[in-house]
N, CA, C and O atoms as a Tinker XYZ file with bonds, in Angstrom:
   444  protein
     1  N      2.195000   70.429000   74.029000    73     2
     2  CA     3.025000   69.840000   75.071000    64     1     3
     3  C      4.460000   70.334000   74.876000    63     2     4     5
     4  O      4.978000   70.384000   73.761000    81     3
     5  N      5.073000   70.691000   75.987000    73     3     6
     6  CA     6.471000   71.114000   75.966000    64     5     7
     7  C      7.337000   69.910000   76.312000    63     6     8     9
     8  O      7.074000   69.206000   77.287000    81     7
     9  N      8.366000   69.677000   75.512000    73     7    10
    10  CA     9.323000   68.611000   75.810000    64     9    11
    11  C     10.692000   69.267000   75.987000    63    10    12    13
    12  O     11.242000   69.861000   75.060000    81    11
    13  N     11.223000   69.142000   77.199000    73    11    14
    14  CA    12.501000   69.768000   77.521000    64    13    15
    15  C     13.614000   68.736000   77.521000    63    14    16    17
    16  O     13.415000   67.600000   77.952000    81    15
    17  N     14.785000   69.128000   77.037000    73    15    18
    18  CA    15.948000   68.254000   77.130000    64    17    19
    19  C     16.712000   68.590000   78.410000    63    18    20    21
    20  O     16.286000   69.449000   79.183000    81    19
    21  N     17.837000   67.915000   78.633000    73    19    22
    22  CA    18.606000   68.112000   79.858000    64    21    23
    23  C     19.076000   69.555000   80.017000    63    22    24    25
    24  O     19.031000   70.112000   81.114000    81    23
    25  N     19.530000   70.157000   78.914000    73    23    26
    26  CA    20.065000   71.522000   78.981000    64    25    27
    27  C     18.970000   72.511000   79.345000    63    26    28    29
    28  O     19.164000   73.350000   80.225000    81    27
    29  N     17.825000   72.427000   78.684000    73    27    30
    30  CA    16.729000   73.349000   78.968000    64    29    31
    31  C     16.164000   73.132000   80.370000    63    30    32    33
    32  O     15.799000   74.093000   81.047000    81    31
    33  N     16.090000   71.877000   80.806000    73    31    34
    34  CA    15.609000   71.593000   82.159000    64    33    35
    35  C     16.533000   72.231000   83.190000    63    34    36    37
    36  O     16.066000   72.885000   84.122000    81    35
    37  N     17.826000   72.046000   83.030000    73    35    38
    38  CA    18.810000   72.640000   83.944000    64    37    39
    39  C     18.700000   74.159000   83.931000    63    38    40    41
    40  O     18.726000   74.790000   84.988000    81    39
    41  N     18.577000   74.744000   82.757000    73    39    42
    42  CA    18.460000   76.198000   82.627000    64    41    43
    43  C     17.225000   76.710000   83.376000    63    42    44    45
    44  O     17.308000   77.706000   84.095000    81    43
    45  N     16.092000   76.041000   83.212000    73    43    46
    46  CA    14.864000   76.480000   83.877000    64    45    47
    47  C     14.933000   76.273000   85.391000    63    46    48    49
    48  O     14.404000   77.082000   86.153000    81    47
    49  N     15.584000   75.190000   85.829000    73    47    50
    50  CA    15.726000   74.968000   87.271000    64    49    51
    51  C     16.595000   76.047000   87.911000    63    50    52    53
    52  O     16.326000   76.475000   89.034000    81    51
    53  N     17.637000   76.488000   87.204000    73    51    54
    54  CA    18.514000   77.529000   87.749000    64    53    55
    55  C     17.782000   78.854000   87.924000    63    54    56    57
    56  O     18.184000   79.686000   88.737000    81    55
    57  N     16.722000   79.046000   87.170000    73    55    58
    58  CA    15.948000   80.294000   87.267000    64    57    59
    59  C     15.044000   80.307000   88.500000    63    58    60    61
    60  O     14.503000   81.351000   88.864000    81    59
    61  N     14.881000   79.148000   89.143000    73    59    62
    62  CA    14.025000   79.049000   90.327000    64    61    63
    63  C     14.819000   79.300000   91.603000    63    62    64    65
    64  O     16.006000   78.984000   91.681000    81    63
    65  N     14.158000   79.865000   92.586000    73    63    66
    66  CA    14.717000   79.941000   93.930000    64    65    67
    67  C     14.254000   78.664000   94.635000    63    66    68    69
    68  O     13.149000   78.615000   95.176000    81    67
    69  N     15.092000   77.646000   94.628000    73    67    70
    70  CA    14.712000   76.315000   95.105000    64    69    71
    71  C     14.254000   76.352000   96.561000    63    70    72    73
    72  O     13.303000   75.656000   96.916000    81    71
    73  N     14.903000   77.141000   97.407000    73    71    74
    74  CA    14.487000   77.214000   98.814000    64    73    75
    75  C     13.062000   77.749000   98.934000    63    74    76    77
    76  O     12.290000   77.271000   99.765000    81    75
    77  N     12.712000   78.723000   98.121000    73    75    78
    78  CA    11.354000   79.265000   98.143000    64    77    79
    79  C     10.357000   78.227000   97.642000    63    78    80    81
    80  O      9.289000   78.055000   98.229000    81    79
    81  N     10.699000   77.542000   96.569000    73    79    82
    82  CA     9.811000   76.515000   96.009000    64    81    83
    83  C      9.546000   75.419000   97.037000    63    82    84    85
    84  O      8.400000   75.018000   97.237000    81    83
    85  N     10.596000   74.937000   97.687000    73    83    86
    86  CA    10.441000   73.880000   98.688000    64    85    87
    87  C      9.660000   74.396000   99.891000    63    86    88    89
    88  O      8.804000   73.691000  100.424000    81    87
    89  N      9.948000   75.614000  100.318000    73    87    90
    90  CA     9.219000   76.205000  101.444000    64    89    91
    91  C      7.733000   76.324000  101.131000    63    90    92    93
    92  O      6.897000   75.994000  101.971000    81    91
    93  N      7.397000   76.789000   99.937000    73    91    94
    94  CA     5.990000   76.917000   99.540000    64    93    95
    95  C      5.303000   75.547000   99.482000    63    94    96    97
    96  O      4.145000   75.412000   99.876000    81    95
    97  N      6.023000   74.538000   98.990000    73    95    98
    98  CA     5.451000   73.187000   98.927000    64    97    99
    99  C      5.199000   72.640000  100.328000    63    98   100   101
   100  O      4.158000   72.032000  100.576000    81    99
   101  N      6.134000   72.847000  101.238000    73    99   102
   102  CA     5.958000   72.365000  102.605000    64   101   103
   103  C      4.834000   73.109000  103.319000    63   102   104   105
   104  O      4.101000   72.512000  104.107000    81   103
   105  N      4.691000   74.404000  103.051000    73   103   106
   106  CA     3.586000   75.175000  103.620000    64   105   107
   107  C      2.254000   74.659000  103.085000    63   106   108   109
   108  O      1.294000   74.509000  103.840000    81   107
   109  N      2.197000   74.387000  101.785000    73   107   110
   110  CA     0.971000   73.834000  101.184000    64   109   111
   111  C      0.644000   72.481000  101.798000    63   110   112   113
   112  O     -0.523000   72.178000  102.045000    81   111
   113  N      1.661000   71.668000  102.046000    73   111   114
   114  CA     1.430000   70.361000  102.670000    64   113   115
   115  C      0.885000   70.553000  104.087000    63   114   116   117
   116  O     -0.043000   69.852000  104.491000    81   115
   117  N      1.446000   71.485000  104.834000    73   115   118
   118  CA     0.985000   71.756000  106.196000    64   117   119
   119  C     -0.473000   72.218000  106.209000    63   118   120   121
   120  O     -1.198000   71.975000  107.174000    81   119
   121  N     -0.897000   72.883000  105.137000    73   119   122
   122  CA    -2.280000   73.372000  105.033000    64   121   123
   123  C     -3.229000   72.321000  104.443000    63   122   124   125
   124  O     -4.411000   72.598000  104.239000    81   123
   125  N     -2.718000   71.132000  104.174000    73   123   126
   126  CA    -3.563000   70.063000  103.641000    64   125   127
   127  C     -3.862000   70.197000  102.157000    63   126   128   129
   128  O     -4.833000   69.620000  101.669000    81   127
   129  N     -3.037000   70.956000  101.429000    73   127   130
   130  CA    -3.264000   71.182000  100.008000    64   129   131
   131  C     -2.482000   70.238000   99.103000    63   130   132   133
   132  O     -2.538000   70.356000   97.878000    81   131
   133  N     -1.748000   69.298000   99.709000    73   131   134
   134  CA    -0.901000   68.401000   98.923000    64   133   135
   135  C     -1.456000   66.987000   98.960000    63   134   136   137
   136  O     -1.806000   66.463000  100.018000    81   135
   137  N     -1.527000   66.389000   97.788000    73   135   138
   138  CA    -1.851000   64.968000   97.681000    64   137   139
   139  C     -0.572000   64.263000   97.255000    63   138   140   141
   140  O     -0.009000   64.560000   96.202000    81   139
   141  N     -0.121000   63.331000   98.081000    73   139   142
   142  CA     1.143000   62.648000   97.837000    64   141   143
   143  C      0.964000   61.161000   98.118000    63   142   144   145
   144  O      1.280000   60.693000   99.212000    81   143
   145  N      0.455000   60.410000   97.126000    73   143   146
   146  CA     0.256000   58.980000   97.351000    64   145   147
   147  C      1.580000   58.236000   97.509000    63   146   148   149
   148  O      2.647000   58.755000   97.183000    81   147
   149  N      1.487000   57.042000   98.004000    73   147   150
   150  CA     2.687000   56.212000   98.144000    64   149   151
   151  C      3.320000   55.972000   96.774000    63   150   152   153
   152  O      2.633000   55.921000   95.754000    81   151
   153  N      4.638000   55.826000   96.779000    73   151   154
   154  CA     5.354000   55.520000   95.538000    64   153   155
   155  C      4.920000   54.170000   94.994000    63   154   156   157
   156  O      4.596000   53.250000   95.745000    81   155
   157  N      4.921000   54.075000   93.686000    73   155   158
   158  CA     4.704000   52.789000   93.032000    64   157   159
   159  C      6.077000   52.236000   92.682000    63   158   160   161
   160  O      6.846000   52.875000   91.964000    81   159
   161  N      6.383000   51.047000   93.190000    73   159   162
   162  CA     7.723000   50.468000   93.040000    64   161   163
   163  C      7.650000   49.179000   92.241000    63   162   164   165
   164  O      6.840000   48.299000   92.531000    81   163
   165  N      8.497000   49.078000   91.239000    73   163   166
   166  CA     8.632000   47.847000   90.464000    64   165   167
   167  C     10.104000   47.468000   90.465000    63   166   168   169
   168  O     10.933000   48.194000   89.916000    81   167
   169  N     10.433000   46.346000   91.072000    73   167   170
   170  CA    11.810000   45.875000   91.098000    64   169   171
   171  C     11.916000   44.550000   90.363000    63   170   172   173
   172  O     10.974000   43.758000   90.357000    81   171
   173  N     13.066000   44.310000   89.743000    73   171   174
   174  CA    13.269000   43.039000   89.058000    64   173   175
   175  C     14.759000   42.717000   88.972000    63   174   176   177
   176  O     15.622000   43.576000   89.148000    81   175
   177  N     15.015000   41.463000   88.699000    73   175   178
   178  CA    16.380000   41.005000   88.476000    64   177   179
   179  C     16.576000   40.863000   86.975000    63   178   180   181
   180  O     15.774000   40.224000   86.293000    81   179
   181  N     17.653000   41.465000   86.461000    73   179   182
   182  CA    17.920000   41.395000   85.028000    64   181   183
   183  C     18.438000   40.008000   84.662000    63   182   184   185
   184  O     18.709000   39.188000   85.539000    81   183
   185  N     18.571000   39.757000   83.387000    73   183   186
   186  CA    19.077000   38.451000   82.943000    64   185   187
   187  C     20.506000   38.201000   83.404000    63   186   188   189
   188  O     20.961000   37.057000   83.429000    81   187
   189  N     21.231000   39.286000   83.775000    73   187   190
   190  CA    22.593000   39.161000   84.295000    64   189   191
   191  C     22.635000   39.053000   85.817000    63   190   192   193
   192  O     23.715000   39.034000   86.406000    81   191
   193  N     21.462000   38.982000   86.459000    73   191   194
   194  CA    21.401000   38.881000   87.912000    64   193   195
   195  C     21.539000   40.206000   88.632000    63   194   196   197
   196  O     21.768000   40.230000   89.841000    81   195
   197  N     21.402000   41.322000   87.905000    73   195   198
   198  CA    21.506000   42.644000   88.511000    64   197   199
   199  C     20.128000   43.090000   88.998000    63   198   200   201
   200  O     19.097000   42.643000   88.496000    81   199
   201  N     20.139000   43.979000   89.984000    73   199   202
   202  CA    18.891000   44.522000   90.514000    64   201   203
   203  C     18.541000   45.797000   89.746000    63   202   204   205
   204  O     19.360000   46.710000   89.642000    81   203
   205  N     17.336000   45.850000   89.216000    73   203   206
   206  CA    16.846000   47.039000   88.519000    64   205   207
   207  C     15.544000   47.464000   89.183000    63   206   208   209
   208  O     14.889000   46.668000   89.856000    81   207
   209  N     15.171000   48.742000   88.984000    73   207   210
   210  CA    13.930000   49.213000   89.593000    64   209   211
   211  C     13.353000   50.360000   88.792000    63   210   212   213
   212  O     14.047000   51.046000   88.042000    81   211
   213  N     12.062000   50.539000   88.980000    73   211   214
   214  CA    11.342000   51.682000   88.439000    64   213   215
   215  C     10.421000   52.189000   89.548000    63   214   216   217
   216  O      9.680000   51.416000   90.154000    81   215
   217  N     10.477000   53.490000   89.803000    73   215   218
   218  CA     9.639000   54.094000   90.843000    64   217   219
   219  C      8.831000   55.221000   90.210000    63   218   220   221
   220  O      9.379000   56.069000   89.506000    81   219
   221  N      7.526000   55.224000   90.464000    73   219   222
   222  CA     6.658000   56.314000   90.008000    64   221   223
   223  C      6.177000   57.082000   91.229000    63   222   224   225
   224  O      5.672000   56.492000   92.184000    81   223
   225  N      6.334000   58.399000   91.195000    73   223   226
   226  CA     5.968000   59.255000   92.326000    64   225   227
   227  C      5.022000   60.342000   91.838000    63   226   228   229
   228  O      5.440000   61.296000   91.182000    81   227
   229  N      3.751000   60.189000   92.162000    73   227   230
   230  CA     2.735000   61.177000   91.804000    64   229   231
   231  C      2.611000   62.230000   92.896000    63   230   232   233
   232  O      2.911000   61.968000   94.061000    81   231
   233  N      2.166000   63.423000   92.510000    73   231   234
   234  CA     1.901000   64.467000   93.501000    64   233   235
   235  C      0.989000   65.527000   92.889000    63   234   236   237
   236  O      0.943000   65.720000   91.674000    81   235
   237  N      0.274000   66.201000   93.773000    73   235   238
   238  CA    -0.537000   67.349000   93.368000    64   237   239
   239  C     -0.507000   68.364000   94.496000    63   238   240   241
   240  O     -0.657000   68.022000   95.669000    81   239
   241  N     -0.309000   69.628000   94.115000    73   239   242
   242  CA    -0.370000   70.740000   95.055000    64   241   243
   243  C     -1.549000   71.596000   94.648000    63   242   244   245
   244  O     -1.630000   72.050000   93.507000    81   243
   245  N     -2.478000   71.823000   95.590000    73   243   246
   246  CA    -3.635000   72.671000   95.327000    64   245   247
   247  C     -3.329000   74.116000   95.664000    63   246   248   249
   248  O     -2.171000   74.486000   95.859000    81   247
   249  N     -4.355000   74.918000   95.731000    73   247   250
   250  CA    -4.185000   76.325000   96.051000    64   249   251
   251  C     -4.365000   77.193000   94.826000    63   250   252   253
   252  O     -4.944000   76.760000   93.830000    81   251
   253  N     -3.864000   78.432000   94.896000    73   251   254
   254  CA    -4.091000   79.380000   93.802000    64   253   255
   255  C     -3.395000   78.997000   92.490000    63   254   256   257
   256  O     -3.860000   79.382000   91.417000    81   255
   257  N     -2.317000   78.265000   92.556000    73   255   258
   258  CA    -1.597000   77.816000   91.350000    64   257   259
   259  C     -1.424000   76.303000   91.415000    63   258   260   261
   260  O     -0.313000   75.820000   91.637000    81   259
   261  N     -2.505000   75.548000   91.225000    73   259   262
   262  CA    -2.418000   74.100000   91.384000    64   261   263
   263  C     -1.500000   73.462000   90.344000    63   262   264   265
   264  O     -1.375000   73.946000   89.219000    81   263
   265  N     -0.871000   72.380000   90.744000    73   263   266
   266  CA     0.030000   71.647000   89.852000    64   265   267
   267  C     -0.054000   70.169000   90.185000    63   266   268   269
   268  O     -0.188000   69.785000   91.347000    81   267
   269  N      0.027000   69.350000   89.151000    73   267   270
   270  CA     0.012000   67.894000   89.347000    64   269   271
   271  C      1.015000   67.278000   88.396000    63   270   272   273
   272  O      1.314000   67.835000   87.339000    81   271
   273  N      1.531000   66.119000   88.781000    73   271   274
   274  CA     2.477000   65.453000   87.895000    64   273   275
   275  C      2.967000   64.146000   88.465000    63   274   276   277
   276  O      2.522000   63.693000   89.519000    81   275
   277  N      3.897000   63.549000   87.740000    73   275   278
   278  CA     4.505000   62.286000   88.149000    64   277   279
   279  C      5.976000   62.291000   87.726000    63   278   280   281
   280  O      6.340000   62.759000   86.647000    81   279
   281  N      6.797000   61.756000   88.615000    73   279   282
   282  CA     8.206000   61.533000   88.277000    64   281   283
   283  C      8.420000   60.034000   88.246000    63   282   284   285
   284  O      8.092000   59.326000   89.198000    81   283
   285  N      8.970000   59.562000   87.147000    73   283   286
   286  CA     9.311000   58.142000   87.013000    64   285   287
   287  C     10.827000   58.062000   86.926000    63   286   288   289
   288  O     11.444000   58.665000   86.047000    81   287
   289  N     11.416000   57.316000   87.841000    73   287   290
   290  CA    12.870000   57.187000   87.869000    64   289   291
   291  C     13.234000   55.713000   87.865000    63   290   292   293
   292  O     12.750000   54.943000   88.694000    81   291
   293  N     14.083000   55.327000   86.934000    73   291   294
   294  CA    14.526000   53.943000   86.790000    64   293   295
   295  C     16.018000   53.864000   87.100000    63   294   296   297
   296  O     16.767000   54.800000   86.820000    81   295
   297  N     16.441000   52.755000   87.673000    73   295   298
   298  CA    17.853000   52.643000   88.036000    64   297   299
   299  C     18.327000   51.196000   88.000000    63   298   300   301
   300  O     17.566000   50.249000   88.198000    81   299
   301  N     19.607000   51.079000   87.741000    73   299   302
   302  CA    20.341000   49.824000   87.869000    64   301   303
   303  C     21.705000   50.229000   88.424000    63   302   304   305
   304  O     22.459000   50.909000   87.727000    81   303
   305  N     22.049000   49.837000   89.649000    73   303   306
   306  CA    23.303000   50.274000   90.266000    64   305   307
   307  C     24.552000   49.912000   89.474000    63   306   308   309
   308  O     25.601000   50.517000   89.695000    81   307
   309  N     24.479000   48.955000   88.565000    73   307   310
   310  CA    25.665000   48.575000   87.793000    64   309   311
   311  C     25.797000   49.369000   86.487000    63   310   312   313
   312  O     26.771000   49.181000   85.758000    81   311
   313  N     24.859000   50.234000   86.184000    73   311   314
   314  CA    24.943000   51.016000   84.947000    64   313   315
   315  C     26.239000   51.818000   84.807000    63   314   316   317
   316  O     26.786000   51.875000   83.706000    81   315
   317  N     26.756000   52.440000   85.876000    73   315   318
   318  CA    28.006000   53.200000   85.715000    64   317   319
   319  C     29.177000   52.362000   85.198000    63   318   320   321
   320  O     30.074000   52.900000   84.549000    81   319
   321  N     29.185000   51.072000   85.470000    73   319   322
   322  CA    30.268000   50.237000   84.938000    64   321   323
   323  C     30.182000   50.120000   83.417000    63   322   324   325
   324  O     31.153000   49.730000   82.769000    81   323
   325  N     29.036000   50.454000   82.853000    73   323   326
   326  CA    28.845000   50.442000   81.402000    64   325   327
   327  C     28.993000   51.838000   80.801000    63   326   328   329
   328  O     28.858000   52.025000   79.592000    81   327
   329  N     29.273000   52.815000   81.666000    73   327   330
   330  CA    29.387000   54.186000   81.195000    64   329   331
   331  C     28.056000   54.908000   81.117000    63   330   332   333
   332  O     27.963000   55.964000   80.491000    81   331
   333  N     27.022000   54.356000   81.744000    73   331   334
   334  CA    25.691000   54.969000   81.761000    64   333   335
   335  C     25.410000   55.516000   83.144000    63   334   336   337
   336  O     26.008000   55.061000   84.119000    81   335
   337  N     24.503000   56.492000   83.252000    73   335   338
   338  CA    24.094000   56.962000   84.582000    64   337   339
   339  C     23.411000   55.842000   85.357000    63   338   340   341
   340  O     22.768000   54.975000   84.765000    81   339
   341  N     23.548000   55.859000   86.676000    73   339   342
   342  CA    22.889000   54.857000   87.515000    64   341   343
   343  C     21.384000   54.936000   87.368000    63   342   344   345
   344  O     20.699000   53.913000   87.346000    81   343
   345  N     20.863000   56.171000   87.265000    73   343   346
   346  CA    19.414000   56.351000   87.190000    64   345   347
   347  C     19.056000   57.344000   86.091000    63   346   348   349
   348  O     19.792000   58.296000   85.830000    81   347
   349  N     17.923000   57.109000   85.458000    73   347   350
   350  CA    17.364000   58.038000   84.481000    64   349   351
   351  C     15.855000   58.027000   84.642000    63   350   352   353
   352  O     15.289000   57.090000   85.205000    81   351
   353  N     15.218000   59.053000   84.153000    73   351   354
   354  CA    13.767000   59.061000   84.258000    64   353   355
   355  C     13.154000   60.272000   83.585000    63   354   356   357
   356  O     13.835000   61.077000   82.949000    81   355
   357  N     11.858000   60.372000   83.745000    73   355   358
   358  CA    11.090000   61.477000   83.186000    64   357   359
   359  C     10.166000   62.064000   84.235000    63   358   360   361
   360  O      9.657000   61.352000   85.101000    81   359
   361  N      9.958000   63.358000   84.149000    73   359   362
   362  CA     8.949000   64.031000   84.947000    64   361   363
   363  C      7.905000   64.580000   83.990000    63   362   364   365
   364  O      8.240000   65.208000   82.986000    81   363
   365  N      6.644000   64.339000   84.304000    73   363   366
   366  CA     5.548000   64.861000   83.498000    64   365   367
   367  C      4.697000   65.770000   84.370000    63   366   368   369
   368  O      4.376000   65.429000   85.508000    81   367
   369  N      4.335000   66.918000   83.833000    73   367   370
   370  CA     3.462000   67.870000   84.514000    64   369   371
   371  C      2.125000   67.854000   83.789000    63   370   372   373
   372  O      2.072000   67.851000   82.559000    81   371
   373  N      1.037000   67.843000   84.573000    73   371   374
   374  CA    -0.306000   67.749000   84.001000    64   373   375
   375  C     -1.047000   69.068000   84.130000    63   374   376   377
   376  O     -0.850000   69.814000   85.090000    81   375
   377  N     -1.902000   69.348000   83.154000    73   375   378
   378  CA    -2.842000   70.450000   83.263000    64   377   379
   379  C     -3.835000   70.082000   84.356000    63   378   380   381
   380  O     -4.422000   69.000000   84.320000    81   379
   381  N     -4.029000   70.961000   85.318000    73   379   382
   382  CA    -4.860000   70.619000   86.474000    64   381   383
   383  C     -6.332000   70.449000   86.115000    63   382   384   385
   384  O     -7.037000   69.688000   86.778000    81   383
   385  N     -6.812000   71.139000   85.081000    73   383   386
   386  CA    -8.227000   71.033000   84.706000    64   385   387
   387  C     -8.525000   69.821000   83.844000    63   386   388   389
   388  O     -9.512000   69.123000   84.074000    81   387
   389  N     -7.681000   69.563000   82.856000    73   387   390
   390  CA    -7.970000   68.484000   81.899000    64   389   391
   391  C     -7.201000   67.203000   82.176000    63   390   392   393
   392  O     -7.547000   66.148000   81.644000    81   391
   393  N     -6.168000   67.278000   82.997000    73   391   394
   394  CA    -5.261000   66.161000   83.291000    64   393   395
   395  C     -4.369000   65.805000   82.103000    63   394   396   397
   396  O     -3.677000   64.787000   82.139000    81   395
   397  N     -4.374000   66.622000   81.059000    73   395   398
   398  CA    -3.505000   66.383000   79.909000    64   397   399
   399  C     -2.058000   66.658000   80.293000    63   398   400   401
   400  O     -1.779000   67.546000   81.099000    81   399
   401  N     -1.149000   65.901000   79.719000    73   399   402
   402  CA     0.279000   66.140000   79.931000    64   401   403
   403  C      0.638000   67.445000   79.216000    63   402   404   405
   404  O      0.381000   67.593000   78.022000    81   403
   405  N      1.231000   68.385000   79.950000    73   403   406
   406  CA     1.605000   69.659000   79.336000    64   405   407
   407  C      3.111000   69.856000   79.246000    63   406   408   409
   408  O      3.581000   70.736000   78.524000    81   407
   409  N      3.877000   69.037000   79.981000    73   407   410
   410  CA     5.341000   69.147000   79.909000    64   409   411
   411  C      5.961000   67.799000   80.265000    63   410   412   413
   412  O      5.470000   67.072000   81.129000    81   411
   413  N      7.051000   67.493000   79.575000    73   411   414
   414  CA     7.840000   66.287000   79.847000    64   413   415
   415  C      9.305000   66.717000   79.884000    63   414   416   417
   416  O      9.780000   67.441000   79.008000    81   415
   417  N     10.008000   66.256000   80.917000    73   415   418
   418  CA    11.409000   66.622000   81.050000    64   417   419
   419  C     12.182000   65.507000   81.737000    63   418   420   421
   420  O     11.591000   64.685000   82.438000    81   419
   421  N     13.508000   65.467000   81.544000    73   419   422
   422  CA    14.307000   64.471000   82.236000    64   421   423
   423  C     14.294000   64.706000   83.744000    63   422   424   425
   424  O     14.253000   65.849000   84.199000    81   423
   425  N     14.330000   63.626000   84.510000    73   423   426
   426  CA    14.227000   63.719000   85.969000    64   425   427
   427  C     15.554000   63.839000   86.693000    63   426   428   429
   428  O     15.572000   64.176000   87.877000    81   427
   429  N     16.651000   63.577000   86.029000    73   427   430
   430  CA    17.921000   63.516000   86.745000    64   429   431
   431  C     18.234000   64.808000   87.484000    63   430   432   433
   432  O     18.617000   64.757000   88.652000    81   431
   433  N     18.087000   65.958000   86.849000    73   431   434
   434  CA    18.381000   67.230000   87.502000    64   433   435
   435  C     17.345000   67.551000   88.579000    63   434   436   437
   436  O     17.676000   68.149000   89.602000    81   435
   437  N     16.112000   67.160000   88.354000    73   435   438
   438  CA    15.050000   67.419000   89.330000    64   437   439
   439  C     15.307000   66.602000   90.592000    63   438   440   441
   440  O     15.081000   67.081000   91.703000    81   439
   441  N     15.776000   65.378000   90.420000    73   439   442
   442  CA    16.054000   64.526000   91.580000    64   441   443
   443  C     17.188000   65.115000   92.403000    63   442   444
   444  O     17.572000   64.544000   93.424000    81   443
């Protein structure tokens, strides 16, 4: 399993042509090759009365280079007042044949 930190994730994202990646994903969706279930949402009120949330977003793209994964993003809008980012999370990529996690990376840059 590959575990990427923020710096390596940013470096790898810069190597991608994002417009091409998004275009290919939208084309795959138009061809019925994308599975995109509804988000899983968990919201709660903290002990300080603040609103917090966790969202899980699964997806799979089929075709010649299939890919599957999940992005989990958690947020509390008052975090910046503490000097923390409003949202943080992880993205996991799965091996399409075995469903094993093959990569884990921070979600902030991906979002």
